N, CA, C and O atoms as a GROMACS GRO file, in nm:
protein
  372
    1MET      N    1   0.098  -0.099   0.002
    1MET     CA    2  -0.016  -0.004   0.003
    1MET      C    3   0.057   0.129  -0.044
    1MET      O    4   0.064   0.127   0.079
    2LYS      N    5   0.092   0.193  -0.072
    2LYS     CA    6   0.160   0.407  -0.094
    2LYS      C    7   0.051   0.466  -0.008
    2LYS      O    8  -0.071   0.465  -0.020
    3LEU      N    9   0.141   0.523   0.089
    3LEU     CA   10   0.075   0.656   0.173
    3LEU      C   11   0.175   0.740   0.166
    3LEU      O   12   0.295   0.737   0.192
    4TYR      N   13   0.015   0.899   0.081
    4TYR     CA   14   0.118   0.974   0.095
    4TYR      C   15   0.120   1.068   0.243
    4TYR      O   16   0.022   1.129   0.287
    5VAL      N   17   0.286   1.059   0.319
    5VAL     CA   18   0.294   1.126   0.392
    5VAL      C   19   0.333   1.270   0.393
    5VAL      O   20   0.425   1.304   0.318
    6GLY      N   21   0.243   1.407   0.508
    6GLY     CA   22   0.318   1.558   0.453
    6GLY      C   23   0.332   1.618   0.577
    6GLY      O   24   0.330   1.571   0.691
    7ASN      N   25   0.350   1.748   0.529
    7ASN     CA   26   0.308   1.815   0.603
    7ASN      C   27   0.477   1.785   0.761
    7ASN      O   28   0.467   1.800   0.882
    8LEU      N   29   0.640   1.729   0.655
    8LEU     CA   30   0.721   1.680   0.695
    8LEU      C   31   0.753   1.817   0.720
    8LEU      O   32   0.719   1.920   0.662
    9PRO      N   33   0.862   1.785   0.870
    9PRO     CA   34   0.985   1.897   0.881
    9PRO      C   35   1.070   1.894   0.738
    9PRO      O   36   1.072   1.791   0.670
   10PHE      N   37   1.138   2.016   0.699
   10PHE     CA   38   1.196   1.949   0.637
   10PHE      C   39   1.390   1.879   0.650
   10PHE      O   40   1.494   1.841   0.596
   11SER      N   41   1.320   1.904   0.756
   11SER     CA   42   1.547   1.870   0.770
   11SER      C   43   1.498   1.688   0.754
   11SER      O   44   1.604   1.635   0.722
   12THR      N   45   1.393   1.582   0.761
   12THR     CA   46   1.351   1.460   0.742
   12THR      C   47   1.433   1.353   0.630
   12THR      O   48   1.411   1.369   0.510
   13THR      N   49   1.492   1.286   0.660
   13THR     CA   50   1.540   1.292   0.605
   13THR      C   51   1.496   1.105   0.506
   13THR      O   52   1.403   1.051   0.564
   14ASP      N   53   1.535   1.042   0.415
   14ASP     CA   54   1.465   0.882   0.374
   14ASP      C   55   1.458   0.776   0.484
   14ASP      O   56   1.368   0.700   0.519
   15PRO      N   57   1.631   0.804   0.546
   15PRO     CA   58   1.590   0.711   0.634
   15PRO      C   59   1.535   0.697   0.766
   15PRO      O   60   1.523   0.598   0.838
   16ASP      N   61   1.503   0.823   0.783
   16ASP     CA   62   1.446   0.939   0.866
   16ASP      C   63   1.287   0.868   0.866
   16ASP      O   64   1.201   0.861   0.955
   17LEU      N   65   1.289   0.838   0.778
   17LEU     CA   66   1.058   0.810   0.766
   17LEU      C   67   1.082   0.642   0.721
   17LEU      O   68   0.976   0.579   0.724
   18LYS      N   69   1.193   0.567   0.684
   18LYS     CA   70   1.179   0.445   0.678
   18LYS      C   71   1.215   0.362   0.808
   18LYS      O   72   1.221   0.242   0.835
   19ASP      N   73   1.236   0.474   0.874
   19ASP     CA   74   1.312   0.398   1.087
   19ASP      C   75   1.157   0.427   1.105
   19ASP      O   76   1.102   0.317   1.103
   20LEU      N   77   1.026   0.569   1.129
   20LEU     CA   78   0.947   0.560   1.146
   20LEU      C   79   0.820   0.484   1.122
   20LEU      O   80   0.756   0.448   1.220
   21PHE      N   81   0.765   0.449   0.964
   21PHE     CA   82   0.702   0.327   0.896
   21PHE      C   83   0.747   0.200   0.960
   21PHE      O   84   0.656   0.126   0.998
   22ALA      N   85   0.892   0.151   0.983
   22ALA     CA   86   0.879   0.027   1.082
   22ALA      C   87   0.871  -0.001   1.116
   22ALA      O   88   0.896  -0.119   1.091
   23HIS      N   89   0.835   0.023   1.214
   23HIS     CA   90   0.710   0.003   1.402
   23HIS      C   91   0.614  -0.015   1.324
   23HIS      O   92   0.520   0.006   1.400
   24TYR      N   93   0.548  -0.050   1.176
   24TYR     CA   94   0.433  -0.052   1.159
   24TYR      C   95   0.424  -0.174   1.058
   24TYR      O   96   0.317  -0.233   1.037
   25GLY      N   97   0.609  -0.225   0.966
   25GLY     CA   98   0.508  -0.328   0.856
   25GLY      C   99   0.688  -0.279   0.813
   25GLY      O  100   0.770  -0.199   0.857
   26THR      N  101   0.683  -0.379   0.706
   26THR     CA  102   0.795  -0.424   0.601
   26THR      C  103   0.780  -0.271   0.470
   26THR      O  104   0.708  -0.285   0.370
   27VAL      N  105   0.866  -0.126   0.497
   27VAL     CA  106   0.852  -0.099   0.380
   27VAL      C  107   0.922  -0.135   0.288
   27VAL      O  108   1.023  -0.201   0.266
   28THR      N  109   0.857  -0.085   0.245
   28THR     CA  110   0.954  -0.146   0.056
   28THR      C  111   0.997  -0.049  -0.047
   28THR      O  112   1.043  -0.073  -0.158
   29ASP      N  113   0.966   0.099   0.024
   29ASP     CA  114   1.001   0.240  -0.084
   29ASP      C  115   0.934   0.325   0.051
   29ASP      O  116   0.837   0.330   0.127
   30VAL      N  117   1.075   0.391   0.014
   30VAL     CA  118   1.054   0.532   0.082
   30VAL      C  119   1.122   0.660  -0.073
   30VAL      O  120   1.228   0.659  -0.136
   31HIS      N  121   1.008   0.743  -0.079
   31HIS     CA  122   1.018   0.863  -0.212
   31HIS      C  123   1.033   1.010  -0.080
   31HIS      O  124   0.959   1.047   0.011
   32LEU      N  125   1.129   1.045  -0.119
   32LEU     CA  126   1.084   1.158  -0.022
   32LEU      C  127   1.095   1.271  -0.144
   32LEU      O  128   1.181   1.255  -0.230
   33VAL      N  129   1.019   1.370  -0.149
   33VAL     CA  130   1.031   1.444  -0.294
   33VAL      C  131   1.075   1.576  -0.228
   33VAL      O  132   1.056   1.626  -0.118
   34THR      N  133   1.176   1.631  -0.394
   34THR     CA  134   1.303   1.747  -0.292
   34THR      C  135   1.245   1.832  -0.482
   34THR      O  136   1.209   1.791  -0.592
   35ASP      N  137   1.268   1.949  -0.424
   35ASP     CA  138   1.249   2.046  -0.493
   35ASP      C  139   1.393   2.038  -0.649
   35ASP      O  140   1.506   2.072  -0.614
   36ARG      N  141   1.383   2.015  -0.729
   36ARG     CA  142   1.478   1.987  -0.894
   36ARG      C  143   1.573   2.077  -0.849
   36ARG      O  144   1.675   2.033  -0.796
   37MET      N  145   1.546   2.249  -0.866
   37MET     CA  146   1.591   2.309  -0.877
   37MET      C  147   1.796   2.346  -0.689
   37MET      O  148   1.914   2.378  -0.675
   38THR      N  149   1.704   2.314  -0.637
   38THR     CA  150   1.798   2.296  -0.458
   38THR      C  151   1.780   2.117  -0.416
   38THR      O  152   1.857   2.060  -0.338
   39GLY      N  153   1.747   2.097  -0.436
   39GLY     CA  154   1.755   1.936  -0.384
   39GLY      C  155   1.692   1.943  -0.235
   39GLY      O  156   1.691   1.836  -0.174
   40LYS      N  157   1.652   2.032  -0.184
   40LYS     CA  158   1.552   2.084  -0.019
   40LYS      C  159   1.468   2.004  -0.061
   40LYS      O  160   1.439   1.998  -0.181
   41SER      N  161   1.407   1.920   0.042
   41SER     CA  162   1.286   1.877   0.083
   41SER      C  163   1.145   1.975   0.072
   41SER      O  164   1.113   2.073   0.139
   42ARG      N  165   1.090   1.922  -0.017
   42ARG     CA  166   0.895   1.971  -0.022
   42ARG      C  167   0.807   1.930   0.084
   42ARG      O  168   0.685   1.914   0.092
   43GLY      N  169   0.903   1.917   0.160
   43GLY     CA  170   0.714   1.817   0.322
   43GLY      C  171   0.706   1.747   0.254
   43GLY      O  172   0.619   1.768   0.169
   44PHE      N  173   0.745   1.684   0.248
   44PHE     CA  174   0.651   1.557   0.154
   44PHE      C  175   0.688   1.439   0.151
   44PHE      O  176   0.805   1.421   0.185
   45ALA      N  177   0.621   1.339   0.118
   45ALA     CA  178   0.673   1.156   0.081
   45ALA      C  179   0.624   1.103   0.002
   45ALA      O  180   0.570   1.194  -0.062
   46PHE      N  181   0.589   0.965  -0.071
   46PHE     CA  182   0.588   0.865  -0.037
   46PHE      C  183   0.668   0.777   0.007
   46PHE      O  184   0.791   0.779   0.004
   47VAL      N  185   0.550   0.639   0.080
   47VAL     CA  186   0.589   0.540   0.204
   47VAL      C  187   0.520   0.419   0.095
   47VAL      O  188   0.409   0.437   0.045
   48THR      N  189   0.607   0.290   0.065
   48THR     CA  190   0.557   0.181   0.062
   48THR      C  191   0.538   0.080   0.139
   48THR      O  192   0.634   0.019   0.188
   49MET      N  193   0.410   0.047   0.162
   49MET     CA  194   0.447  -0.108   0.327
   49MET      C  195   0.377  -0.204   0.199
   49MET      O  196   0.320  -0.192   0.091
   50SER      N  197   0.427  -0.312   0.300
   50SER     CA  198   0.403  -0.477   0.211
   50SER      C  199   0.242  -0.477   0.177
   50SER      O  200   0.186  -0.531   0.082
   51SER      N  201   0.212  -0.436   0.234
   51SER     CA  202   0.038  -0.503   0.334
   51SER      C  203  -0.020  -0.356   0.297
   51SER      O  204   0.031  -0.244   0.295
   52ALA      N  205  -0.174  -0.418   0.263
   52ALA     CA  206  -0.277  -0.264   0.321
   52ALA      C  207  -0.284  -0.285   0.493
   52ALA      O  208  -0.276  -0.192   0.573
   53ALA      N  209  -0.296  -0.390   0.519
   53ALA     CA  210  -0.330  -0.424   0.728
   53ALA      C  211  -0.130  -0.303   0.748
   53ALA      O  212  -0.090  -0.195   0.793
   54GLU      N  213  -0.085  -0.408   0.687
   54GLU     CA  214   0.065  -0.244   0.743
   54GLU      C  215   0.046  -0.166   0.761
   54GLU      O  216   0.069  -0.107   0.866
   55GLY      N  217  -0.028  -0.110   0.628
   55GLY     CA  218  -0.041   0.102   0.530
   55GLY      C  219  -0.144   0.124   0.686
   55GLY      O  220  -0.122   0.204   0.777
   56LYS      N  221  -0.268   0.011   0.674
   56LYS     CA  222  -0.339   0.113   0.718
   56LYS      C  223  -0.339   0.087   0.912
   56LYS      O  224  -0.435   0.117   0.983
   57ALA      N  225  -0.193   0.018   0.969
   57ALA     CA  226  -0.210   0.051   1.100
   57ALA      C  227  -0.108   0.153   1.114
   57ALA      O  228  -0.073   0.209   1.218
   58ALA      N  229  -0.060   0.170   0.987
   58ALA     CA  230   0.043   0.300   1.015
   58ALA      C  231  -0.031   0.434   0.991
   58ALA      O  232  -0.020   0.517   1.081
   59ILE      N  233  -0.116   0.474   0.863
   59ILE     CA  234  -0.248   0.531   0.910
   59ILE      C  235  -0.255   0.589   1.052
   59ILE      O  236  -0.205   0.682   1.116
   60SER      N  237  -0.347   0.482   1.070
   60SER     CA  238  -0.379   0.510   1.219
   60SER      C  239  -0.288   0.537   1.334
   60SER      O  240  -0.333   0.613   1.420
   61ALA      N  241  -0.181   0.494   1.350
   61ALA     CA  242  -0.111   0.524   1.432
   61ALA      C  243   0.000   0.665   1.387
   61ALA      O  244   0.035   0.754   1.465
   62LEU      N  245   0.028   0.655   1.279
   62LEU     CA  246   0.122   0.818   1.270
   62LEU      C  247   0.000   0.960   1.178
   62LEU      O  248   0.034   1.060   1.116
   63GLU      N  249  -0.093   0.924   1.197
   63GLU     CA  250  -0.195   1.057   1.125
   63GLU      C  251  -0.171   1.102   1.271
   63GLU      O  252  -0.151   1.038   1.374
   64GLY      N  253  -0.185   1.294   1.235
   64GLY     CA  254  -0.170   1.354   1.324
   64GLY      C  255  -0.073   1.353   1.462
   64GLY      O  256  -0.090   1.430   1.556
   65LYS      N  257   0.032   1.250   1.454
   65LYS     CA  258   0.165   1.264   1.529
   65LYS      C  259   0.283   1.425   1.536
   65LYS      O  260   0.379   1.482   1.485
   66ASN      N  261   0.225   1.427   1.595
   66ASN     CA  262   0.364   1.579   1.603
   66ASN      C  263   0.522   1.535   1.640
   66ASN      O  264   0.576   1.524   1.750
   67LEU      N  265   0.592   1.509   1.469
   67LEU     CA  266   0.732   1.544   1.430
   67LEU      C  267   0.780   1.617   1.468
   67LEU      O  268   0.744   1.705   1.389
   68ASP      N  269   0.852   1.670   1.545
   68ASP     CA  270   0.932   1.806   1.544
   68ASP      C  271   0.879   1.852   1.533
   68ASP      O  272   0.895   1.888   1.417
   69GLY      N  273   0.758   1.921   1.589
   69GLY     CA  274   0.702   2.032   1.624
   69GLY      C  275   0.613   1.991   1.494
   69GLY      O  276   0.538   2.089   1.498
   70ARG      N  277   0.572   1.924   1.391
   70ARG     CA  278   0.452   1.977   1.296
   70ARG      C  279   0.388   1.848   1.340
   70ARG      O  280   0.460   1.773   1.405
   71ASN      N  281   0.294   1.819   1.321
   71ASN     CA  282   0.148   1.733   1.302
   71ASN      C  283   0.179   1.664   1.137
   71ASN      O  284   0.189   1.741   1.042
   72LEU      N  285   0.192   1.526   1.119
   72LEU     CA  286   0.280   1.457   0.987
   72LEU      C  287   0.007   1.420   0.992
   72LEU      O  288  -0.091   1.400   1.064
   73THR      N  289   0.068   1.447   0.818
   73THR     CA  290  -0.087   1.361   0.800
   73THR      C  291  -0.034   1.233   0.694
   73THR      O  292   0.069   1.208   0.630
   74VAL      N  293  -0.139   1.183   0.712
   74VAL     CA  294  -0.092   1.016   0.659
   74VAL      C  295  -0.133   0.990   0.593
   74VAL      O  296  -0.069   1.059   0.514
   75ASN      N  297  -0.213   0.932   0.522
   75ASN     CA  298  -0.284   0.883   0.461
   75ASN      C  299  -0.233   0.779   0.302
   75ASN      O  300  -0.117   0.759   0.270
   76GLU      N  301  -0.366   0.724   0.222
   76GLU     CA  302  -0.340   0.663   0.187
   76GLU      C  303  -0.340   0.719   0.041
   76GLU      O  304  -0.426   0.795  -0.002
   77ALA      N  305  -0.179   0.651  -0.067
   77ALA     CA  306  -0.204   0.768  -0.186
   77ALA      C  307  -0.253   0.752  -0.273
   77ALA      O  308  -0.260   0.634  -0.306
   78ARG      N  309  -0.320   0.854  -0.370
   78ARG     CA  310  -0.444   0.788  -0.424
   78ARG      C  311  -0.312   0.859  -0.613
   78ARG      O  312  -0.204   0.916  -0.629
   79PRO      N  313  -0.402   0.812  -0.683
   79PRO     CA  314  -0.339   0.754  -0.807
   79PRO      C  315  -0.292   0.977  -0.904
   79PRO      O  316  -0.342   1.089  -0.909
   80LYS      N  317  -0.149   0.887  -0.964
   80LYS     CA  318  -0.146   1.060  -1.024
   80LYS      C  319  -0.262   1.129  -1.193
   80LYS      O  320  -0.292   1.116  -1.312
   81VAL      N  321  -0.272   1.170  -1.122
   81VAL     CA  322  -0.428   1.234  -1.270
   81VAL      C  323  -0.282   1.270  -1.360
   81VAL      O  324  -0.183   1.309  -1.297
   82GLU      N  325  -0.278   1.261  -1.454
   82GLU     CA  326  -0.196   1.383  -1.581
   82GLU      C  327  -0.283   1.511  -1.571
   82GLU      O  328  -0.405   1.492  -1.565
   83GLY      N  329  -0.247   1.615  -1.569
   83GLY     CA  330  -0.250   1.661  -1.705
   83GLY      C  331  -0.293   1.814  -1.572
   83GLY      O  332  -0.249   1.929  -1.581
   84ALA      N  333  -0.368   1.771  -1.486
   84ALA     CA  334  -0.354   1.846  -1.342
   84ALA      C  335  -0.340   1.922  -1.280
   84ALA      O  336  -0.420   1.992  -1.217
   85LYS      N  337  -0.168   1.919  -1.290
   85LYS     CA  338  -0.077   1.943  -1.244
   85LYS      C  339  -0.040   2.108  -1.319
   85LYS      O  340  -0.054   2.215  -1.260
   86ARG      N  341  -0.001   2.095  -1.432
   86ARG     CA  342   0.008   2.207  -1.500
   86ARG      C  343  -0.104   2.287  -1.652
   86ARG      O  344  -0.087   2.295  -1.774
   87PRO      N  345  -0.256   2.346  -1.520
   87PRO     CA  346  -0.384   2.364  -1.622
   87PRO      C  347  -0.258   2.488  -1.679
   87PRO      O  348  -0.196   2.536  -1.584
   88PHE      N  349  -0.232   2.523  -1.768
   88PHE     CA  350  -0.162   2.625  -1.833
   88PHE      C  351  -0.072   2.565  -1.943
   88PHE      O  352  -0.051   2.632  -2.044
   89SER      N  353  -0.010   2.421  -1.926
   89SER     CA  354   0.070   2.373  -1.946
   89SER      C  355   0.094   2.387  -2.111
   89SER      O  356   0.184   2.320  -2.161
   90LYS      N  357  -0.023   2.512  -2.232
   90LYS     CA  358  -0.066   2.496  -2.314
   90LYS      C  359  -0.020   2.685  -2.369
   90LYS      O  360  -0.054   2.780  -2.299
   91SER      N  361   0.052   2.701  -2.489
   91SER     CA  362   0.046   2.819  -2.486
   91SER      C  363  -0.067   2.926  -2.503
   91SER      O  364  -0.160   2.927  -2.584
   92ARG      N  365  -0.047   2.982  -2.441
   92ARG     CA  366  -0.135   3.078  -2.477
   92ARG      C  367  -0.132   3.202  -2.510
   92ARG      O  368  -0.195   3.299  -2.469
   93TRP      N  369  -0.020   3.184  -2.618
   93TRP     CA  370  -0.095   3.257  -2.777
   93TRP      C  371  -0.096   3.263  -2.867
   93TRP      O  372  -0.177   3.337  -2.923
   0.00000   0.00000   0.00000
């Protein structure tokens, strides 16, 4: 199950997230989203757990949990919608 993790402290690293979520099951992948230009964290990530039961346990335990002064948002990741990111991608001229 792929989870969205938002409102992360900007100092959070991939190993930090793996350690945090490992308490609730097997973490198969962690992707901390970073800015392309600066390489700094954008404050959210995607964590993949090996099963839906483990993902739900992580959501129940970590949703709203305080991490370094920020309350986490943890929920099931939604599929990416193509074309929704850049509504003005076509030339306006």
